[in-house]
KOLDOLUM-879432 format. One record per residue (C-alpha): residue number from 1; residue in three letters; z negated, x, y. Coordinates in steps of 0.001 Angstrom, whole numbers, plus 500000, padded with zeros to 6 digits. Each point is the difference from the previous one (the first is absolute). Example, Ala and Ser with C-alpha at 12.3 -4.5 7.8 and 13.67 -1.06 7.14 Angstrom:
BEGIN
SITE    nr   rest        w        u        v
SITE     1    ALA   492200   512300   495500
SITE     2    SER   500660   501370   503440
// end
This chain:
BEGIN
SITE    nr   rest        w        u        v
SITE     1    MET   618117   152861   528932
SITE     2    LYS   501806   501475   496986
SITE     3    ILE   503793   499740   500303
SITE     4    ALA   502852   500217   497476
SITE     5    ILE   503630   500283   501092
SITE     6    VAL   502525   498969   497334
SITE     7    HIS   503473   501422   500559
SITE     8    GLU   503061   498975   497993
SITE     9    TRP   501135   503334   498540
SITE    10    LEU   500153   503571   501269
SITE    11    ASP   503217   501809   499128
SITE    12    THR   501717   500693   503333
SITE    13    TRP   499321   499794   503735
SITE    14    ALA   501321   496888   501719
SITE    15    GLY   498847   497304   502389
SITE    16    SER   497119   498608   497936
SITE    17    GLU   498647   503517   499452
SITE    18    GLN   500026   500584   503758
SITE    19    VAL   497913   496858   500400
SITE    20    LEU   497672   501142   497203
SITE    21    ALA   499397   503294   501798
SITE    22    GLN   498956   498103   503131
SITE    23    MET   497714   497694   498008
SITE    24    LEU   498256   503028   498529
SITE    25    GLN   499529   501431   503471
SITE    26    VAL   498306   496783   501091
SITE    27    PHE   497832   499889   496860
SITE    28    PRO   499717   503618   498806
SITE    29    ASP   497302   499194   497416
SITE    30    ALA   502117   497387   498226
SITE    31    GLU   500936   500647   496374
SITE    32    LEU   503674   499854   499043
SITE    33    PHE   501564   498142   497045
SITE    34    ALA   503657   499663   498886
SITE    35    VAL   502086   498931   497018
SITE    36    VAL   501225   503606   499584
SITE    37    ASP   499629   503174   502052
SITE    38    PHE   502689   502696   499814
SITE    39    LEU   499988   501024   503655
SITE    40    ALA   501132   503571   500715
SITE    41    GLY   497571   502488   501486
SITE    42    ALA   501536   500213   503474
SITE    43    GLN   500065   496225   500284
SITE    44    ARG   496481   499675   498614
SITE    45    ALA   498757   502194   502827
SITE    46    ARG   500882   497143   502359
SITE    47    LEU   497371   497951   498166
SITE    48    GLY   497418   502714   500453
SITE    49    GLY   500635   501257   496464
SITE    50    ARG   498740   496793   498408
SITE    51    THR   500948   498931   496500
SITE    52    ALA   499872   496392   498864
SITE    53    THR   498175   498429   497105
SITE    54    THR   502914   498682   497933
SITE    55    THR   500728   497494   497232
SITE    56    PHE   500978   500487   496364
SITE    57    LEU   503658   500193   501080
SITE    58    GLN   499342   503555   501183
SITE    59    GLN   499795   501096   496358
SITE    60    LEU   503013   498173   498561
SITE    61    PRO   503154   501911   498957
SITE    62    TRP   502618   500802   502658
SITE    63    THR   497863   498426   502731
SITE    64    ARG   500500   502775   502540
SITE    65    ARG   503745   499343   500271
SITE    66    HIS   500250   496385   498916
SITE    67    PHE   496718   498253   500849
SITE    68    ARG   501857   497167   501787
SITE    69    LYS   501432   498951   496637
SITE    70    TYR   496448   499121   498999
SITE    71    LEU   499917   497189   502584
SITE    72    PRO   499291   497345   497303
SITE    73    LEU   496778   501892   499153
SITE    74    MET   498869   500536   503597
SITE    75    PRO   498202   496651   500377
SITE    76    LEU   497874   500843   496975
SITE    77    ALA   499457   503543   501255
SITE    78    ILE   498877   499020   503505
SITE    79    GLU   497583   497426   498607
SITE    80    GLN   498273   502688   497938
SITE    81    LEU   498852   502004   503045
SITE    82    ASP   496216   499867   500141
SITE    83    LEU   499057   499231   503600
SITE    84    ARG   496455   498847   499348
SITE    85    GLY   497544   501459   502469
SITE    86    TYR   502351   499933   502999
SITE    87    ASP   499177   497739   502913
SITE    88    LEU   503476   500043   501537
SITE    89    VAL   503325   500316   498169
SITE    90    ILE   503184   500637   502008
SITE    91    SER   503268   499655   498083
SITE    92    ASN   503075   501686   501480
SITE    93    SER   502586   497912   498238
SITE    94    HIS   503715   499351   499576
SITE    95    ALA   499865   499260   496261
SITE    96    VAL   496817   499711   497922
SITE    97    ALA   497097   501569   501939
SITE    98    LYS   498960   496621   501413
SITE    99    GLY   499348   498880   496415
SITE   100    VAL   496813   502033   499538
SITE   101    ILE   497068   497933   498818
SITE   102    THR   496976   499790   502273
SITE   103    GLY   496727   498120   499747
SITE   104    PRO   498373   497344   502210
SITE   105    ASP   497928   502617   501824
SITE   106    GLN   503020   502125   500942
SITE   107    LEU   502378   499558   502935
SITE   108    HIS   503658   500633   499127
SITE   109    LEU   502437   500638   502871
SITE   110    CYS   503693   500462   499222
SITE   111    TYR   502379   501909   502271
SITE   112    CYS   503291   498551   498766
SITE   113    TYR   503457   501510   500533
SITE   114    SER   501737   497126   498258
SITE   115    PRO   499903   497833   496909
SITE   116    PRO   502036   502059   497485
SITE   117    ARG   503630   499691   501062
SITE   118    TYR   501410   500537   496511
SITE   119    ALA   497947   497085   498671
SITE   120    TRP   500753   497530   502770
SITE   121    ASP   502919   499759   502418
SITE   122    MET   501839   503259   499156
SITE   123    GLN   500104   499748   496220
SITE   124    ASP   503802   500016   499871
SITE   125    LEU   500234   503161   502119
SITE   126    TYR   497750   501855   497575
SITE   127    LEU   501243   498558   496703
SITE   128    GLY   503568   498921   500712
SITE   129    ARG   500976   497687   497196
SITE   130    GLY   497150   501514   497997
SITE   131    GLY   499020   498990   496502
SITE   132    TRP   497929   497062   498925
SITE   133    ILE   497157   502242   498801
SITE   134    ARG   499574   501627   503399
SITE   135    LYS   500257   496637   501735
SITE   136    TYR   497379   498540   497683
SITE   137    LEU   497668   502936   500664
SITE   138    LEU   500417   499492   503744
SITE   139    HIS   499307   496300   499527
SITE   140    ARG   496710   500917   498305
SITE   141    PHE   499268   502532   502731
SITE   142    ARG   500531   497343   502698
SITE   143    LEU   497482   497709   498333
SITE   144    TRP   497444   502814   500015
SITE   145    ASP   500907   500939   503580
SITE   146    VAL   499262   496487   501272
SITE   147    ALA   496582   500126   498315
SITE   148    ALA   499359   503497   501379
SITE   149    GLY   500887   498763   503479
SITE   150    GLN   496918   497751   499893
SITE   151    ARG   497575   502876   499371
SITE   152    PRO   499692   501682   503430
SITE   153    ASP   497563   498371   502397
SITE   154    LEU   502262   500872   502932
SITE   155    PHE   503583   501208   500396
SITE   156    PHE   501299   502341   502666
SITE   157    ALA   503812   499976   500280
SITE   158    ILE   502094   502822   501435
SITE   159    SER   502054   497555   502108
SITE   160    HIS   500347   496315   500819
SITE   161    PHE   503076   500039   497760
SITE   162    ILE   497833   501055   497042
SITE   163    ALA   497228   497584   500957
SITE   164    GLY   502620   497285   499512
SITE   165    ARG   500907   501342   496574
SITE   166    ILE   496327   500150   498974
SITE   167    GLU   499596   496372   501024
SITE   168    LYS   503154   499053   498082
SITE   169    CYS   499107   501812   496763
SITE   170    TYR   496208   499684   499925
SITE   171    ARG   499284   497129   502417
SITE   172    ARG   497632   502336   501849
SITE   173    ALA   499653   500711   503707
SITE   174    ALA   500097   503644   501119
SITE   175    GLU   499021   501849   503136
SITE   176    VAL   502603   502425   501341
SITE   177    LEU   499087   503671   500335
SITE   178    TYR   503012   502227   500638
SITE   179    PRO   500065   503288   498037
SITE   180    PRO   499759   503368   501780
SITE   181    LEU   502689   502358   501248
SITE   182    ASP   499355   503706   500574
SITE   183    THR   501111   500034   503629
SITE   184    ALA   498489   503485   500452
SITE   185    TRP   502489   501401   497451
SITE   186    PHE   503071   497876   500679
SITE   187    THR   500897   501062   503546
SITE   188    PRO   503262   500525   501914
SITE   189    GLY   501660   503404   500087
SITE   190    GLY   503280   501820   499358
SITE   191    GLU   503572   499266   501003
SITE   192    ARG   501638   496688   499189
SITE   193    ALA   502736   500393   497342
SITE   194    SER   502972   497760   499201
SITE   195    HIS   499078   498846   496465
SITE   196    TYR   498074   496919   498865
SITE   197    PHE   496983   500266   497723
SITE   198    THR   497815   498007   497621
SITE   199    HIS   497217   500919   497598
SITE   200    SER   498611   497855   497259
SITE   201    ARG   499063   499766   496379
SITE   202    LEU   503340   499425   498294
SITE   203    VAL   499144   496697   498334
SITE   204    PRO   502032   496787   500025
SITE   205    TYR   498199   497942   502628
SITE   206    LYS   500386   502726   502645
SITE   207    ARG   503747   499133   500023
SITE   208    ILE   501248   503540   500474
SITE   209    ASP   503109   498813   498157
SITE   210    ILE   501199   497927   502957
SITE   211    LEU   499399   502879   502424
SITE   212    VAL   502209   502189   497809
SITE   213    GLU   502719   497358   499907
SITE   214    ALA   499797   499441   503753
SITE   215    PHE   500787   503655   500634
SITE   216    ARG   503041   499783   497772
SITE   217    ALA   501375   497872   502816
SITE   218    LEU   498732   502513   502606
SITE   219    PRO   501762   503208   498919
SITE   220    GLU   499570   501553   503443
SITE   221    GLN   496175   499806   499710
SITE   222    GLU   497588   501904   497728
SITE   223    LEU   497011   498487   498203
SITE   224    ARG   497227   502172   498542
SITE   225    ILE   497662   498486   497416
SITE   226    ALA   496663   501592   499095
SITE   227    GLY   497888   498957   497036
SITE   228    GLU   499918   499808   496237
SITE   229    GLY   499921   497172   497511
SITE   230    PRO   501678   498420   496992
SITE   231    GLU   502985   498831   502054
SITE   232    ARG   501014   503444   501267
SITE   233    ALA   502470   500970   497266
SITE   234    ARG   501857   496687   500188
SITE   235    LEU   500111   500003   503795
SITE   236    GLU   501149   503595   500224
SITE   237    ARG   502804   499488   497484
SITE   238    GLY   501523   497214   502057
SITE   239    ALA   499403   501383   503486
SITE   240    PRO   502840   500971   502363
SITE   241    GLY   500235   503547   501352
SITE   242    ASN   498300   499189   503310
SITE   243    VAL   496727   499053   498233
SITE   244    ARG   497637   502857   499064
SITE   245    PHE   496967   499775   497719
SITE   246    LEU   497256   502422   501022
SITE   247    GLY   497475   499264   497260
SITE   248    HIS   496295   500380   500664
SITE   249    LEU   499237   501651   503342
SITE   250    ALA   496846   501906   500886
SITE   251    ASP   498031   498515   502873
SITE   252    GLU   501385   502410   502609
SITE   253    ALA   503609   499469   498907
SITE   254    LEU   499570   496226   499987
SITE   255    ARG   498570   500043   503510
SITE   256    GLU   502898   502156   501184
SITE   257    GLU   502503   497502   498617
SITE   258    LEU   498151   497129   501656
SITE   259    ARG   499895   501831   503322
SITE   260    THR   503666   500968   500141
SITE   261    ALA   501885   497087   498400
SITE   262    ARG   502217   497940   502265
SITE   263    ALA   498297   496893   498599
SITE   264    PHE   497902   498998   496994
SITE   265    LEU   501446   497350   497668
SITE   266    PHE   497931   497557   497947
SITE   267    ALA   501450   497253   497783
SITE   268    ALA   497007   498625   498054
SITE   269    GLU   498145   496763   500580
SITE   270    GLU   496788   501964   500235
SITE   271    ASP   496383   498911   499873
SITE   272    PHE   499050   502157   502999
SITE   273    GLY   502578   502764   500400
SITE   274    LEU   498225   503312   500554
SITE   275    ALA   503130   502198   499977
SITE   276    PRO   501631   498331   503059
SITE   277    LEU   496712   500389   501883
SITE   278    GLU   499921   503706   499099
SITE   279    ALA   503491   500314   501475
SITE   280    GLN   498921   498199   503173
SITE   281    ALA   496948   502267   500287
SITE   282    CYS   502456   502932   499948
SITE   283    GLY   501919   498401   502868
SITE   284    THR   502954   498909   497879
SITE   285    PRO   501804   496623   500306
SITE   286    VAL   499927   497654   497000
SITE   287    ILE   502726   497748   498576
SITE   288    ALA   498387   497664   497453
SITE   289    TYR   500310   496760   498080
SITE   290    GLY   498412   497398   502232
SITE   291    ARG   497610   498328   497580
SITE   292    GLY   496569   500611   498525
SITE   293    GLY   497408   502405   501274
SITE   294    VAL   502505   502142   501916
SITE   295    TRP   500961   497073   502209
SITE   296    GLU   496298   499277   500528
SITE   297    THR   499174   503538   501192
SITE   298    LEU   503280   501020   501677
SITE   299    GLY   501730   496721   500866
SITE   300    GLN   499402   500269   503731
SITE   301    ALA   499762   503791   500212
SITE   302    PRO   502287   502072   502247
SITE   303    GLY   502323   502281   498061
SITE   304    CYS   500410   497607   497077
SITE   305    SER   502997   497950   498944
SITE   306    PHE   500413   497734   497003
SITE   307    PHE   502582   498698   497558
SITE   308    THR   499673   496492   498629
SITE   309    ALA   501281   500261   496425
SITE   310    GLN   499348   502431   497165
SITE   311    GLU   503703   500738   499728
SITE   312    PRO   502009   503196   500651
SITE   313    ALA   502217   498270   502562
SITE   314    SER   496993   498862   502044
SITE   315    ILE   498605   503546   500042
SITE   316    ALA   503373   501463   501001
SITE   317    VAL   500221   497566   502927
SITE   318    ALA   496501   501008   501155
SITE   319    VAL   500819   503725   499818
SITE   320    ARG   503244   499545   501934
SITE   321    ALA   498141   498012   502669
SITE   322    PHE   497419   502773   500220
SITE   323    GLU   502784   502575   500436
SITE   324    GLN   501426   498021   502904
SITE   325    ALA   496714   499913   501941
SITE   326    PRO   500255   501983   503254
SITE   327    SER   496929   502133   499238
SITE   328    LEU   497196   500533   497483
SITE   329    PRO   496503   498760   500872
SITE   330    GLU   497503   502606   501172
SITE   331    ALA   497792   501455   497251
SITE   332    GLN   496765   498988   501698
SITE   333    VAL   501226   496436   500381
SITE   334    CYS   500491   499834   496239
SITE   335    ARG   496621   501603   499315
SITE   336    ASP   497882   497832   502296
SITE   337    ASN   500340   496940   497747
SITE   338    VAL   498414   501633   496940
SITE   339    LEU   496895   501526   501533
SITE   340    ARG   498147   496767   499191
SITE   341    PHE   500299   500908   496299
SITE   342    SER   498179   503341   500251
SITE   343    GLU   497577   501148   497309
SITE   344    GLU   497135   499829   502468
SITE   345    GLN   500814   496360   500747
SITE   346    PHE   500105   499202   496278
SITE   347    ARG   496696   501698   499193
SITE   348    SER   498248   498205   502838
SITE   349    ALA   501434   496598   499025
SITE   350    PHE   499380   500536   496271
SITE   351    ARG   496359   500938   500513
SITE   352    ARG   499477   497068   502350
SITE   353    GLU   501591   497471   497623
SITE   354    VAL   498179   501272   496913
SITE   355    GLU   496628   500015   501752
SITE   356    ALA   500592   496489   501349
SITE   357    ALA   500945   498754   496524
SITE   358    TRP   496930   501680   498506
SITE   359    GLN   497636   498462   502551
SITE   360    ALA   501540   496538   499582
SITE   361    TRP   499776   500239   496216
SITE   362    ARG   496383   501203   500135
SITE   363    SER   499079   497129   502294
SITE   364    ARG   501581   497457   497652
SITE   365    ALA   498313   501600   496981
SITE   366    GLN   496575   499884   501665
SITE   367    GLY   500554   496405   501048
SITE   368    ASN   500840   499037   496425
SITE   369    ARG   496718   501500   498808
SITE   370    GLN   497865   497886   502351
SITE   371    PRO   497932   497353   498186
// end
């Protein structure tokens, strides 16, 4: 069986890249494709040094820094990938990878993080008032996205929350396969400090803005924010003195912050919510917005509390309630909940689901060939 894995784009290391690394461990002979590939050497080592076969966007001007601005061309680009000769195609998709074109003798499985947020229910967060040209381009992109959502033979969703969004946008059912967490790396350790912590890409839907505003009303508490993104300059300009921006943290420094923070804060309506699980794996309590994938994975977990509205006042109330608790939960109590998301569990489940889908598809194909 010849396998192709189609990733969205390779420019940094985040949740979908962690999943990709596990997919390549399960199927080490698979060939890798992506819209563009600008991954740094140290990060590429996590993929076994692999480089991806890319699209024509790789060669366009200013692509390395601004490839996301070529979104209107990405549907065309992904459709130009030549996947003939592969028996199984696995798309690892949150934007356009699911739109690859496959033939009747190829099985296409899509591991879907979400229908593109900026094209569907979070358009206003990304564009604000926006201009009519950008809104028209997103309208055209949505039309293509609906068509692309019919191309996979089977969807895997990262949560039941996302399975619901796939059904809403594409009218397709999806099986749920939770993504992996490196529980061998994210472990408890160190002394508990007094500050609160969050880490995230600094983009609008992560709602770091309301965390910053909440701590304006909590001058006696400190919030540390790790991560980079287009929102950083704006957020930092308006932040009160008890909010610190740490920028990008190396793996060891990030783990140390997760281990020692008084609690981890999370304000996004997230598809799965890997960062809060990393904090729990480090034995740290979580205070999060109680909707989406985070509620699905942590809603009943010890050491977690939730606020009900994406508003600074709601966050401030939750932090004050946390401060009034008689004691912090034990680190191991926090950690026990997330062991079910280990990389080993993911690899085993992913292999099992792919092999089952392959056998079912082969059986149907053989049945269709009977006279």
